[in-house]
N, CA, C, O and the ligand as a Tripos MOL2 file, in Angstrom:
@<TRIPOS>MOLECULE
protein
  297   295    75     0     0
PROTEIN
NO_CHARGES

@<TRIPOS>ATOM
      1 N          23.4150  -22.2090   17.9200 N.3       1 MET1
      2 CA         23.4730  -21.1660   16.9020 C.3       1 MET1
      3 C          22.2400  -20.2660   17.0060 C.2       1 MET1
      4 O          21.2170  -20.5350   16.3750 O.2       1 MET1
      5 N          22.3330  -19.2410   17.7700 N.am      2 ALA2
      6 CA         21.2090  -18.3210   17.9080 C.3       2 ALA2
      7 C          21.2230  -17.3110   16.7720 C.2       2 ALA2
      8 O          22.2680  -16.7690   16.4120 O.2       2 ALA2
      9 N          20.0640  -17.0740   16.2260 N.am      3 THR3
     10 CA         19.9450  -16.0500   15.1860 C.3       3 THR3
     11 C          18.6340  -15.3100   15.3940 C.2       3 THR3
     12 O          17.6100  -15.9170   15.7110 O.2       3 THR3
     13 N          18.6730  -13.9950   15.2140 N.am      4 SER4
     14 CA         17.4640  -13.2070   15.4270 C.3       4 SER4
     15 C          16.5580  -13.2460   14.2080 C.2       4 SER4
     16 O          15.3840  -12.8860   14.2970 O.2       4 SER4
     17 N          17.0930  -13.6820   13.0610 N.am      5 ARG5
     18 CA         16.2610  -13.7490   11.8530 C.3       5 ARG5
     19 C          16.3690  -15.1320   11.2320 C.2       5 ARG5
     20 O          17.2090  -15.3610   10.3620 O.2       5 ARG5
     21 N          15.5320  -16.0440   11.6690 N.am      6 PRO6
     22 CA         15.5970  -17.4100   11.1570 C.3       6 PRO6
     23 C          15.3990  -17.4440    9.6380 C.2       6 PRO6
     24 O          14.5910  -16.6980    9.0840 O.2       6 PRO6
     25 N          16.1310  -18.3010    9.0020 N.am      7 ALA7
     26 CA         15.9790  -18.4390    7.5570 C.3       7 ALA7
     27 C          14.5720  -18.9210    7.2380 C.2       7 ALA7
     28 O          13.9930  -19.7190    7.9750 O.2       7 ALA7
     29 N          14.0350  -18.4310    6.1390 N.am      8 GLY8
     30 CA         12.7250  -18.8840    5.7200 C.3       8 GLY8
     31 C          11.5960  -18.0370    6.2690 C.2       8 GLY8
     32 O          10.4330  -18.2780    5.9460 O.2       8 GLY8
     33 N          11.9160  -17.0430    7.0960 N.am      9 THR9
     34 CA         10.8740  -16.1640    7.6100 C.3       9 THR9
     35 C          10.9370  -14.8540    6.8500 C.2       9 THR9
     36 O          11.9360  -14.1390    6.9260 O.2       9 THR9
     37 N           9.8810  -14.5310    6.1200 N.am     10 SER10
     38 CA          9.8620  -13.2910    5.3750 C.3      10 SER10
     39 C           9.4810  -12.1540    6.3200 C.2      10 SER10
     40 O           8.8100  -12.3860    7.3250 O.2      10 SER10
     41 N           9.9040  -10.9210    6.0070 N.am     11 PRO11
     42 CA          9.6080   -9.8110    6.9090 C.3      11 PRO11
     43 C           8.1440   -9.4070    6.8620 C.2      11 PRO11
     44 O           7.3970   -9.8380    5.9830 O.2      11 PRO11
     45 N           7.7480   -8.5900    7.8000 N.am     12 CYS12
     46 CA          6.3910   -8.0430    7.8270 C.3      12 CYS12
     47 C           6.1370   -7.2880    6.5250 C.2      12 CYS12
     48 O           6.9560   -6.4530    6.1420 O.2      12 CYS12
     49 N           5.0260   -7.5560    5.8310 N.am     13 PRO13
     50 CA          4.7780   -6.8820    4.5560 C.3      13 PRO13
     51 C           4.4460   -5.4040    4.7150 C.2      13 PRO13
     52 O           4.4300   -4.6660    3.7300 O.2      13 PRO13
     53 N           4.1860   -4.9710    5.9130 N.am     14 SER14
     54 CA          3.8450   -3.5700    6.1330 C.3      14 SER14
     55 C           5.0670   -2.7300    6.4880 C.2      14 SER14
     56 O           5.3060   -1.6920    5.8710 O.2      14 SER14
     57 N           5.8420   -3.1730    7.4780 N.am     15 CYS15
     58 CA          6.9400   -2.3330    7.9700 C.3      15 CYS15
     59 C           8.3150   -2.9520    7.7340 C.2      15 CYS15
     60 O           9.3320   -2.3340    8.0490 O.2      15 CYS15
     61 N           8.3570   -4.1780    7.1770 N.am     16 ARG16
     62 CA          9.6270   -4.8500    6.8610 C.3      16 ARG16
     63 C          10.4180   -5.2680    8.0880 C.2      16 ARG16
     64 O          11.5950   -5.6100    7.9750 O.2      16 ARG16
     65 N           9.7970   -5.2480    9.2490 N.am     17 GLN17
     66 CA         10.4540   -5.7860   10.4340 C.3      17 GLN17
     67 C          10.3020   -7.3040   10.4060 C.2      17 GLN17
     68 O           9.3990   -7.8240    9.7500 O.2      17 GLN17
     69 N          11.1760   -8.0140   11.1120 N.am     18 PRO18
     70 CA         10.9890   -9.4710   11.1890 C.3      18 PRO18
     71 C           9.6560   -9.7900   11.8580 C.2      18 PRO18
     72 O           9.2160   -9.0800   12.7630 O.2      18 PRO18
     73 N           9.0290  -10.8540   11.4060 N.am     19 ARG19
     74 CA          7.7720  -11.2580   12.0280 C.3      19 ARG19
     75 C           7.8500  -12.7300   12.3840 C.2      19 ARG19
     76 O           8.6860  -13.4670   11.8610 O.2      19 ARG19
     77 N           6.9710  -13.1460   13.2780 N.am     20 ALA20
     78 CA          6.9620  -14.5380   13.7050 C.3      20 ALA20
     79 C           6.4640  -15.4230   12.5750 C.2      20 ALA20
     80 O           5.5920  -15.0260   11.8020 O.2      20 ALA20
     81 N           7.0140  -16.6040   12.4830 N.am     21 ALA21
     82 CA          6.5690  -17.5600   11.4680 C.3      21 ALA21
     83 C           5.0970  -17.8730   11.6780 C.2      21 ALA21
     84 O           4.6470  -18.0550   12.8090 O.2      21 ALA21
     85 N           4.3530  -17.9330   10.5870 N.am     22 GLY22
     86 CA          2.9410  -18.2740   10.6800 C.3      22 GLY22
     87 C           2.0400  -17.0890   10.9360 C.2      22 GLY22
     88 O           0.8180  -17.2320   10.9820 O.2      22 GLY22
     89 N           2.6470  -15.8920   11.1070 N.am     23 LYS23
     90 CA          1.8280  -14.6990   11.3070 C.3      23 LYS23
     91 C           1.8100  -13.8820   10.0210 C.2      23 LYS23
     92 O           2.7610  -13.9120    9.2400 O.2      23 LYS23
     93 N           0.7040  -13.1440    9.8090 N.am     24 TYR24
     94 CA          0.5970  -12.3170    8.6100 C.3      24 TYR24
     95 C           1.4360  -11.0490    8.7320 C.2      24 TYR24
     96 O           1.9970  -10.5700    7.7470 O.2      24 TYR24
     97 N           1.5180  -10.5060    9.9510 N.am     25 LEU25
     98 CA          2.2040   -9.2390   10.1900 C.3      25 LEU25
     99 C           3.0130   -9.3560   11.4680 C.2      25 LEU25
    100 O           2.8350  -10.3000   12.2370 O.2      25 LEU25
    101 N           3.9230   -8.3760   11.7020 N.am     26 CYS26
    102 CA          4.6310   -8.3570   12.9820 C.3      26 CYS26
    103 C           3.6420   -7.9530   14.0820 C.2      26 CYS26
    104 O           2.5320   -7.5070   13.7890 O.2      26 CYS26
    105 N           4.0370   -8.1050   15.3130 N.am     27 GLY27
    106 CA          3.1360   -7.8280   16.4300 C.3      27 GLY27
    107 C           2.6340   -6.3980   16.4480 C.2      27 GLY27
    108 O           1.4580   -6.1620   16.7250 O.2      27 GLY27
    109 N           3.5070   -5.4310   16.1550 N.am     28 ASP28
    110 CA          3.1070   -4.0320   16.1800 C.3      28 ASP28
    111 C           2.0380   -3.7450   15.1380 C.2      28 ASP28
    112 O           1.0330   -3.0980   15.4340 O.2      28 ASP28
    113 N           2.2550   -4.2310   13.9040 N.am     29 CYS29
    114 CA          1.2930   -3.9660   12.8340 C.3      29 CYS29
    115 C          -0.0030   -4.7190   13.0880 C.2      29 CYS29
    116 O          -1.0860   -4.1920   12.8370 O.2      29 CYS29
    117 N           0.0990   -5.9420   13.5820 N.am     30 TRP30
    118 CA         -1.0940   -6.7370   13.8710 C.3      30 TRP30
    119 C          -1.9770   -6.0200   14.8770 C.2      30 TRP30
    120 O          -3.1970   -5.9750   14.7190 O.2      30 TRP30
    121 N          -1.3660   -5.4610   15.9090 N.am     31 SER31
    122 CA         -2.1580   -4.7990   16.9500 C.3      31 SER31
    123 C          -2.7580   -3.4930   16.4510 C.2      31 SER31
    124 O          -3.6950   -2.9730   17.0570 O.2      31 SER31
    125 N          -2.2240   -2.9520   15.3440 N.am     32 ALA32
    126 CA         -2.7730   -1.7180   14.7690 C.3      32 ALA32
    127 C          -3.9860   -1.9810   13.8940 C.2      32 ALA32
    128 O          -4.7560   -1.0620   13.6120 O.2      32 ALA32
    129 N          -4.1680   -3.2200   13.4620 N.am     33 LEU33
    130 CA         -5.3200   -3.5510   12.6140 C.3      33 LEU33
    131 C          -6.6130   -3.3950   13.4030 C.2      33 LEU33
    132 O          -6.6380   -3.6310   14.6110 O.2      33 LEU33
    133 N          -7.6940   -2.9970   12.7210 N.am     34 PRO34
    134 CA         -8.9890   -2.9590   13.4030 C.3      34 PRO34
    135 C          -9.3910   -4.3600   13.8600 C.2      34 PRO34
    136 O          -9.0270   -5.3520   13.2280 O.2      34 PRO34
    137 N         -10.1350   -4.4360   14.9490 N.am     35 GLY35
    138 CA        -10.5780   -5.7210   15.4870 C.3      35 GLY35
    139 C         -11.2540   -6.6260   14.4650 C.2      35 GLY35
    140 O         -10.9210   -7.8080   14.3810 O.2      35 GLY35
    141 N         -12.2050   -6.0910   13.6800 N.am     36 PRO36
    142 CA        -12.8900   -6.9570   12.7020 C.3      36 PRO36
    143 C         -11.9370   -7.5570   11.6670 C.2      36 PRO36
    144 O         -12.1200   -8.6960   11.2370 O.2      36 PRO36
    145 N         -10.9200   -6.7890   11.2700 N.am     37 ALA37
    146 CA         -9.9570   -7.3070   10.2950 C.3      37 ALA37
    147 C          -9.1480   -8.4410   10.9090 C.2      37 ALA37
    148 O          -8.8800   -9.4480   10.2530 O.2      37 ALA37
    149 N          -8.7570   -8.2710   12.1780 N.am     38 ARG38
    150 CA         -7.9970   -9.3390   12.8540 C.3      38 ARG38
    151 C          -8.8460  -10.5930   13.0010 C.2      38 ARG38
    152 O          -8.3710  -11.7110   12.8010 O.2      38 ARG38
    153 N         -10.1120  -10.3880   13.3540 N.am     39 THR39
    154 CA        -11.0150  -11.5280   13.5120 C.3      39 THR39
    155 C         -11.1530  -12.2830   12.2010 C.2      39 THR39
    156 O         -11.1120  -13.5130   12.1720 O.2      39 THR39
    157 N         -11.3180  -11.5270   11.1060 N.am     40 ALA40
    158 CA        -11.4880  -12.1650    9.7970 C.3      40 ALA40
    159 C         -10.2280  -12.9360    9.4020 C.2      40 ALA40
    160 O         -10.3120  -14.0460    8.8740 O.2      40 ALA40
    161 N          -9.0710  -12.3460    9.6590 N.am     41 LEU41
    162 CA         -7.8170  -13.0050    9.2810 C.3      41 LEU41
    163 C          -7.5480  -14.2410   10.1380 C.2      41 LEU41
    164 O          -6.8930  -15.1800    9.6860 O.2      41 LEU41
    165 N          -8.0470  -14.2420   11.3600 N.am     42 ASN42
    166 CA         -7.8380  -15.3890   12.2510 C.3      42 ASN42
    167 C          -8.8240  -16.5110   12.0120 C.2      42 ASN42
    168 O          -8.6210  -17.6340   12.4750 O.2      42 ASN42
    169 N          -9.9000  -16.2110   11.2860 N.am     43 ARG43
    170 CA        -10.9520  -17.2070   11.1020 C.3      43 ARG43
    171 C         -10.4130  -18.4110   10.3230 C.2      43 ARG43
    172 O          -9.7350  -18.2750    9.3050 O.2      43 ARG43
    173 N         -10.7360  -19.5580   10.8330 N.am     44 ARG44
    174 CA        -10.2910  -20.7730   10.1480 C.3      44 ARG44
    175 C         -11.2830  -21.1260    9.0530 C.2      44 ARG44
    176 O         -12.4890  -21.2100    9.2880 O.2      44 ARG44
    177 N         -10.7600  -21.3310    7.8620 N.am     45 GLY45
    178 CA        -11.6110  -21.7070    6.7520 C.3      45 GLY45
    179 C         -10.8010  -22.5810    5.8280 C.2      45 GLY45
    180 O          -9.7550  -23.1080    6.2080 O.2      45 GLY45
    181 N         -11.2830  -22.7310    4.6280 N.am     46 ASN46
    182 CA        -10.4850  -23.5160    3.7040 C.3      46 ASN46
    183 C          -9.3330  -22.6610    3.1560 C.2      46 ASN46
    184 O          -9.3070  -21.4440    3.3440 O.2      46 ASN46
    185 N          -8.4100  -23.2980    2.4950 N.am     47 ARG47
    186 CA         -7.2160  -22.5900    2.0200 C.3      47 ARG47
    187 C          -7.5610  -21.4540    1.0690 C.2      47 ARG47
    188 O          -6.9200  -20.4040    1.0940 O.2      47 ARG47
    189 N          -8.5780  -21.6610    0.2270 N.am     48 ALA48
    190 CA         -8.9190  -20.6570   -0.7800 C.3      48 ALA48
    191 C          -9.3840  -19.3600   -0.1310 C.2      48 ALA48
    192 O          -8.9620  -18.2780   -0.5400 O.2      48 ALA48
    193 N         -10.2530  -19.4560    0.8830 N.am     49 THR49
    194 CA        -10.7450  -18.2350    1.5090 C.3      49 THR49
    195 C          -9.6590  -17.5940    2.3660 C.2      49 THR49
    196 O          -9.5850  -16.3680    2.4500 O.2      49 THR49
    197 N          -8.8240  -18.4000    2.9980 N.am     50 ALA50
    198 CA         -7.7330  -17.8410    3.7870 C.3      50 ALA50
    199 C          -6.7630  -17.0870    2.8770 C.2      50 ALA50
    200 O          -6.2760  -16.0110    3.2250 O.2      50 ALA50
    201 N          -6.4930  -17.6640    1.7160 N.am     51 LEU51
    202 CA         -5.5930  -17.0240    0.7570 C.3      51 LEU51
    203 C          -6.2200  -15.7340    0.2310 C.2      51 LEU51
    204 O          -5.5340  -14.7310    0.0300 O.2      51 LEU51
    205 N          -7.5310  -15.7770    0.0120 N.am     52 HIS52
    206 CA         -8.2330  -14.5840   -0.4800 C.3      52 HIS52
    207 C          -8.1190  -13.4460    0.5270 C.2      52 HIS52
    208 O          -7.8880  -12.2990    0.1420 O.2      52 HIS52
    209 N          -8.2780  -13.7530    1.8200 N.am     53 ARG53
    210 CA         -8.1730  -12.7080    2.8470 C.3      53 ARG53
    211 C          -6.7570  -12.1520    2.8950 C.2      53 ARG53
    212 O          -6.5620  -10.9480    3.0620 O.2      53 ARG53
    213 N          -5.7730  -13.0290    2.7480 N.am     54 LEU54
    214 CA         -4.3860  -12.5740    2.7670 C.3      54 LEU54
    215 C          -4.1180  -11.6550    1.5710 C.2      54 LEU54
    216 O          -3.3920  -10.6680    1.6860 O.2      54 LEU54
    217 N          -4.7070  -11.9910    0.4350 N.am     55 GLN55
    218 CA         -4.5330  -11.1440   -0.7490 C.3      55 GLN55
    219 C          -5.2040   -9.7930   -0.5470 C.2      55 GLN55
    220 O          -4.6870   -8.7720   -1.0000 O.2      55 GLN55
    221 N          -6.3540   -9.7770    0.1300 N.am     56 GLU56
    222 CA         -7.0190   -8.5020    0.4320 C.3      56 GLU56
    223 C          -6.0980   -7.6340    1.2840 C.2      56 GLU56
    224 O          -5.9390   -6.4400    1.0320 O.2      56 GLU56
    225 N          -5.4940   -8.2560    2.2940 N.am     57 LEU57
    226 CA         -4.5760   -7.5280    3.1700 C.3      57 LEU57
    227 C          -3.4070   -6.9560    2.3710 C.2      57 LEU57
    228 O          -3.0860   -5.7730    2.4860 O.2      57 LEU57
    229 N          -2.7790   -7.7960    1.5690 N.am     58 HIS58
    230 CA         -1.6000   -7.3590    0.8070 C.3      58 HIS58
    231 C          -1.9630   -6.2900   -0.2180 C.2      58 HIS58
    232 O          -1.1890   -5.3620   -0.4520 O.2      58 HIS58
    233 N          -3.1450   -6.4200   -0.8330 N.am     59 ARG59
    234 CA         -3.5490   -5.4330   -1.8310 C.3      59 ARG59
    235 C          -3.7090   -4.0480   -1.1840 C.2      59 ARG59
    236 O          -3.3230   -3.0300   -1.7580 O.2      59 ARG59
    237 N          -4.2850   -4.0390    0.0200 N.am     60 GLN60
    238 CA         -4.4800   -2.7570    0.7050 C.3      60 GLN60
    239 C          -3.1570   -2.1800    1.1940 C.2      60 GLN60
    240 O          -2.9510   -0.9670    1.1480 O.2      60 GLN60
    241 N          -2.2710   -3.0360    1.6580 N.am     61 LEU61
    242 CA         -0.9480   -2.5550    2.0750 C.3      61 LEU61
    243 C          -0.2220   -1.9500    0.8750 C.2      61 LEU61
    244 O           0.4130   -0.9010    0.9940 O.2      61 LEU61
    245 N          -0.3150   -2.6100   -0.2810 N.am     62 ALA62
    246 CA          0.3530   -2.1320   -1.4910 C.3      62 ALA62
    247 C          -0.2440   -0.8150   -1.9630 C.2      62 ALA62
    248 O           0.4470    0.0070   -2.5650 O.2      62 ALA62
    249 N          -1.5400   -0.6170   -1.6860 N.am     63 ALA63
    250 CA         -2.2220    0.6070   -2.1010 C.3      63 ALA63
    251 C          -1.9950    1.7460   -1.1090 C.2      63 ALA63
    252 O          -2.4350    2.8730   -1.3400 O.2      63 ALA63
    253 N          -1.3130    1.4520   -0.0140 N.am     64 GLY64
    254 CA         -1.0040    2.5000    0.9570 C.3      64 GLY64
    255 C          -2.1150    2.7620    1.9560 C.2      64 GLY64
    256 O          -2.1410    3.8170    2.5900 O.2      64 GLY64
    257 N          -3.0420    1.8100    2.1070 N.am     65 VAL65
    258 CA         -4.1070    1.9670    3.0910 C.3      65 VAL65
    259 C          -3.4930    1.8830    4.4920 C.2      65 VAL65
    260 O          -2.7560    0.9390    4.7770 O.2      65 VAL65
    261 N          -3.7790    2.8490    5.3740 N.am     66 PRO66
    262 CA         -3.2440    2.7620    6.7440 C.3      66 PRO66
    263 C          -3.7350    1.5010    7.4560 C.2      66 PRO66
    264 O          -4.8600    1.0550    7.2310 O.2      66 PRO66
    265 N          -2.8940    0.9330    8.3090 N.am     67 LEU67
    266 CA         -3.2440   -0.2940    9.0050 C.3      67 LEU67
    267 C          -4.5800   -0.1600    9.7390 C.2      67 LEU67
    268 O          -5.3730   -1.1000    9.7920 O.2      67 LEU67
    269 N          -4.8090    1.0100   10.2950 N.am     68 THR68
    270 CA         -6.0310    1.2000   11.0950 C.3      68 THR68
    271 C          -7.2780    1.2850   10.2370 C.2      68 THR68
    272 O          -8.3910    1.2900   10.7630 O.2      68 THR68
    273 N          -7.1050    1.3530    8.8910 N.am     69 ARG69
    274 CA         -8.2600    1.4770    7.9880 C.3      69 ARG69
    275 C          -8.4790    0.2200    7.1550 C.2      69 ARG69
    276 O          -9.4020    0.1680    6.3420 O.2      69 ARG69
    277 N          -7.6510   -0.7780    7.3490 N.am     70 ILE70
    278 CA         -7.7560   -1.9880    6.5450 C.3      70 ILE70
    279 C          -9.0300   -2.7670    6.8690 C.2      70 ILE70
    280 O          -9.3850   -2.9420    8.0350 O.2      70 ILE70
    281 N          -9.7060   -3.2290    5.8240 N.am     71 GLU71
    282 CA        -10.9220   -4.0220    5.9890 C.3      71 GLU71
    283 C         -10.7480   -5.3540    5.2600 C.2      71 GLU71
    284 O         -10.2750   -5.3980    4.1240 O.2      71 GLU71
    285 N         -11.1360   -6.4300    5.9310 N.am     72 ILE72
    286 CA        -11.0400   -7.7690    5.3600 C.3      72 ILE72
    287 C         -12.4350   -8.3790    5.3280 C.2      72 ILE72
    288 O         -13.1940   -8.2690    6.2900 O.2      72 ILE72
    289 N         -12.7660   -9.0300    4.2010 N.am     73 SER73
    290 CA        -14.0840   -9.6710    4.0970 C.3      73 SER73
    291 C         -14.2580  -10.6990    5.2000 C.2      73 SER73
    292 O         -13.3500  -11.4920    5.4470 O.2      73 SER73
    293 N         -15.3910  -10.7040    5.8600 N.am     74 PRO74
    294 CA        -15.6250  -11.6910    6.9210 C.3      74 PRO74
    295 C         -15.7350  -13.1070    6.3550 C.2      74 PRO74
    296 O         -15.9310  -14.0600    7.1100 O.2      74 PRO74
    297 ZN          5.0150   -4.7220   10.7910 Zn       75 ZN75
@<TRIPOS>BOND
     1     1     2 1
     2     2     3 1
     3     3     4 2
     4     3     5 am
     5     5     6 1
     6     6     7 1
     7     7     8 2
     8     7     9 am
     9     9    10 1
    10    10    11 1
    11    11    12 2
    12    11    13 am
    13    13    14 1
    14    14    15 1
    15    15    16 2
    16    15    17 am
    17    17    18 1
    18    18    19 1
    19    19    20 2
    20    19    21 am
    21    21    22 1
    22    22    23 1
    23    23    24 2
    24    23    25 am
    25    25    26 1
    26    26    27 1
    27    27    28 2
    28    27    29 am
    29    29    30 1
    30    30    31 1
    31    31    32 2
    32    31    33 am
    33    33    34 1
    34    34    35 1
    35    35    36 2
    36    35    37 am
    37    37    38 1
    38    38    39 1
    39    39    40 2
    40    39    41 am
    41    41    42 1
    42    42    43 1
    43    43    44 2
    44    43    45 am
    45    45    46 1
    46    46    47 1
    47    47    48 2
    48    47    49 am
    49    49    50 1
    50    50    51 1
    51    51    52 2
    52    51    53 am
    53    53    54 1
    54    54    55 1
    55    55    56 2
    56    55    57 am
    57    57    58 1
    58    58    59 1
    59    59    60 2
    60    59    61 am
    61    61    62 1
    62    62    63 1
    63    63    64 2
    64    63    65 am
    65    65    66 1
    66    66    67 1
    67    67    68 2
    68    67    69 am
    69    69    70 1
    70    70    71 1
    71    71    72 2
    72    71    73 am
    73    73    74 1
    74    74    75 1
    75    75    76 2
    76    75    77 am
    77    77    78 1
    78    78    79 1
    79    79    80 2
    80    79    81 am
    81    81    82 1
    82    82    83 1
    83    83    84 2
    84    83    85 am
    85    85    86 1
    86    86    87 1
    87    87    88 2
    88    87    89 am
    89    89    90 1
    90    90    91 1
    91    91    92 2
    92    91    93 am
    93    93    94 1
    94    94    95 1
    95    95    96 2
    96    95    97 am
    97    97    98 1
    98    98    99 1
    99    99   100 2
   100    99   101 am
   101   101   102 1
   102   102   103 1
   103   103   104 2
   104   103   105 am
   105   105   106 1
   106   106   107 1
   107   107   108 2
   108   107   109 am
   109   109   110 1
   110   110   111 1
   111   111   112 2
   112   111   113 am
   113   113   114 1
   114   114   115 1
   115   115   116 2
   116   115   117 am
   117   117   118 1
   118   118   119 1
   119   119   120 2
   120   119   121 am
   121   121   122 1
   122   122   123 1
   123   123   124 2
   124   123   125 am
   125   125   126 1
   126   126   127 1
   127   127   128 2
   128   127   129 am
   129   129   130 1
   130   130   131 1
   131   131   132 2
   132   131   133 am
   133   133   134 1
   134   134   135 1
   135   135   136 2
   136   135   137 am
   137   137   138 1
   138   138   139 1
   139   139   140 2
   140   139   141 am
   141   141   142 1
   142   142   143 1
   143   143   144 2
   144   143   145 am
   145   145   146 1
   146   146   147 1
   147   147   148 2
   148   147   149 am
   149   149   150 1
   150   150   151 1
   151   151   152 2
   152   151   153 am
   153   153   154 1
   154   154   155 1
   155   155   156 2
   156   155   157 am
   157   157   158 1
   158   158   159 1
   159   159   160 2
   160   159   161 am
   161   161   162 1
   162   162   163 1
   163   163   164 2
   164   163   165 am
   165   165   166 1
   166   166   167 1
   167   167   168 2
   168   167   169 am
   169   169   170 1
   170   170   171 1
   171   171   172 2
   172   171   173 am
   173   173   174 1
   174   174   175 1
   175   175   176 2
   176   175   177 am
   177   177   178 1
   178   178   179 1
   179   179   180 2
   180   179   181 am
   181   181   182 1
   182   182   183 1
   183   183   184 2
   184   183   185 am
   185   185   186 1
   186   186   187 1
   187   187   188 2
   188   187   189 am
   189   189   190 1
   190   190   191 1
   191   191   192 2
   192   191   193 am
   193   193   194 1
   194   194   195 1
   195   195   196 2
   196   195   197 am
   197   197   198 1
   198   198   199 1
   199   199   200 2
   200   199   201 am
   201   201   202 1
   202   202   203 1
   203   203   204 2
   204   203   205 am
   205   205   206 1
   206   206   207 1
   207   207   208 2
   208   207   209 am
   209   209   210 1
   210   210   211 1
   211   211   212 2
   212   211   213 am
   213   213   214 1
   214   214   215 1
   215   215   216 2
   216   215   217 am
   217   217   218 1
   218   218   219 1
   219   219   220 2
   220   219   221 am
   221   221   222 1
   222   222   223 1
   223   223   224 2
   224   223   225 am
   225   225   226 1
   226   226   227 1
   227   227   228 2
   228   227   229 am
   229   229   230 1
   230   230   231 1
   231   231   232 2
   232   231   233 am
   233   233   234 1
   234   234   235 1
   235   235   236 2
   236   235   237 am
   237   237   238 1
   238   238   239 1
   239   239   240 2
   240   239   241 am
   241   241   242 1
   242   242   243 1
   243   243   244 2
   244   243   245 am
   245   245   246 1
   246   246   247 1
   247   247   248 2
   248   247   249 am
   249   249   250 1
   250   250   251 1
   251   251   252 2
   252   251   253 am
   253   253   254 1
   254   254   255 1
   255   255   256 2
   256   255   257 am
   257   257   258 1
   258   258   259 1
   259   259   260 2
   260   259   261 am
   261   261   262 1
   262   262   263 1
   263   263   264 2
   264   263   265 am
   265   265   266 1
   266   266   267 1
   267   267   268 2
   268   267   269 am
   269   269   270 1
   270   270   271 1
   271   271   272 2
   272   271   273 am
   273   273   274 1
   274   274   275 1
   275   275   276 2
   276   275   277 am
   277   277   278 1
   278   278   279 1
   279   279   280 2
   280   279   281 am
   281   281   282 1
   282   282   283 1
   283   283   284 2
   284   283   285 am
   285   285   286 1
   286   286   287 1
   287   287   288 2
   288   287   289 am
   289   289   290 1
   290   290   291 1
   291   291   292 2
   292   291   293 am
   293   293   294 1
   294   294   295 1
   295   295   296 2
@<TRIPOS>SUBSTRUCTURE
     1 MET1         2 RESIDUE 1 A MET
     2 ALA2         6 RESIDUE 1 A ALA
     3 THR3        10 RESIDUE 1 A THR
     4 SER4        14 RESIDUE 1 A SER
     5 ARG5        18 RESIDUE 1 A ARG
     6 PRO6        22 RESIDUE 1 A PRO
     7 ALA7        26 RESIDUE 1 A ALA
     8 GLY8        30 RESIDUE 1 A GLY
     9 THR9        34 RESIDUE 1 A THR
    10 SER10       38 RESIDUE 1 A SER
    11 PRO11       42 RESIDUE 1 A PRO
    12 CYS12       46 RESIDUE 1 A CYS
    13 PRO13       50 RESIDUE 1 A PRO
    14 SER14       54 RESIDUE 1 A SER
    15 CYS15       58 RESIDUE 1 A CYS
    16 ARG16       62 RESIDUE 1 A ARG
    17 GLN17       66 RESIDUE 1 A GLN
    18 PRO18       70 RESIDUE 1 A PRO
    19 ARG19       74 RESIDUE 1 A ARG
    20 ALA20       78 RESIDUE 1 A ALA
    21 ALA21       82 RESIDUE 1 A ALA
    22 GLY22       86 RESIDUE 1 A GLY
    23 LYS23       90 RESIDUE 1 A LYS
    24 TYR24       94 RESIDUE 1 A TYR
    25 LEU25       98 RESIDUE 1 A LEU
    26 CYS26      102 RESIDUE 1 A CYS
    27 GLY27      106 RESIDUE 1 A GLY
    28 ASP28      110 RESIDUE 1 A ASP
    29 CYS29      114 RESIDUE 1 A CYS
    30 TRP30      118 RESIDUE 1 A TRP
    31 SER31      122 RESIDUE 1 A SER
    32 ALA32      126 RESIDUE 1 A ALA
    33 LEU33      130 RESIDUE 1 A LEU
    34 PRO34      134 RESIDUE 1 A PRO
    35 GLY35      138 RESIDUE 1 A GLY
    36 PRO36      142 RESIDUE 1 A PRO
    37 ALA37      146 RESIDUE 1 A ALA
    38 ARG38      150 RESIDUE 1 A ARG
    39 THR39      154 RESIDUE 1 A THR
    40 ALA40      158 RESIDUE 1 A ALA
    41 LEU41      162 RESIDUE 1 A LEU
    42 ASN42      166 RESIDUE 1 A ASN
    43 ARG43      170 RESIDUE 1 A ARG
    44 ARG44      174 RESIDUE 1 A ARG
    45 GLY45      178 RESIDUE 1 A GLY
    46 ASN46      182 RESIDUE 1 A ASN
    47 ARG47      186 RESIDUE 1 A ARG
    48 ALA48      190 RESIDUE 1 A ALA
    49 THR49      194 RESIDUE 1 A THR
    50 ALA50      198 RESIDUE 1 A ALA
    51 LEU51      202 RESIDUE 1 A LEU
    52 HIS52      206 RESIDUE 1 A HIS
    53 ARG53      210 RESIDUE 1 A ARG
    54 LEU54      214 RESIDUE 1 A LEU
    55 GLN55      218 RESIDUE 1 A GLN
    56 GLU56      222 RESIDUE 1 A GLU
    57 LEU57      226 RESIDUE 1 A LEU
    58 HIS58      230 RESIDUE 1 A HIS
    59 ARG59      234 RESIDUE 1 A ARG
    60 GLN60      238 RESIDUE 1 A GLN
    61 LEU61      242 RESIDUE 1 A LEU
    62 ALA62      246 RESIDUE 1 A ALA
    63 ALA63      250 RESIDUE 1 A ALA
    64 GLY64      254 RESIDUE 1 A GLY
    65 VAL65      258 RESIDUE 1 A VAL
    66 PRO66      262 RESIDUE 1 A PRO
    67 LEU67      266 RESIDUE 1 A LEU
    68 THR68      270 RESIDUE 1 A THR
    69 ARG69      274 RESIDUE 1 A ARG
    70 ILE70      278 RESIDUE 1 A ILE
    71 GLU71      282 RESIDUE 1 A GLU
    72 ILE72      286 RESIDUE 1 A ILE
    73 SER73      290 RESIDUE 1 A SER
    74 PRO74      294 RESIDUE 1 A PRO
    75 ZN75       297 GROUP 0 **** ****
């Protein structure tokens, strides 16, 4: 049973395209993020700080900040 949109995978919060499970954004949007933002989002930390960074990302997306201008706390 092949499916292009596996159940349980939410779309990219930026462009609404399907994204890979476990990723914050689809590949196109991820590659548009500034390097420092990607580094911060990839950093392994405790759940609270990881969640905080994800909320920073979502807040900026909701505010209409362009992907190339998004900043995430290190
Ligand atoms: Zn996207």
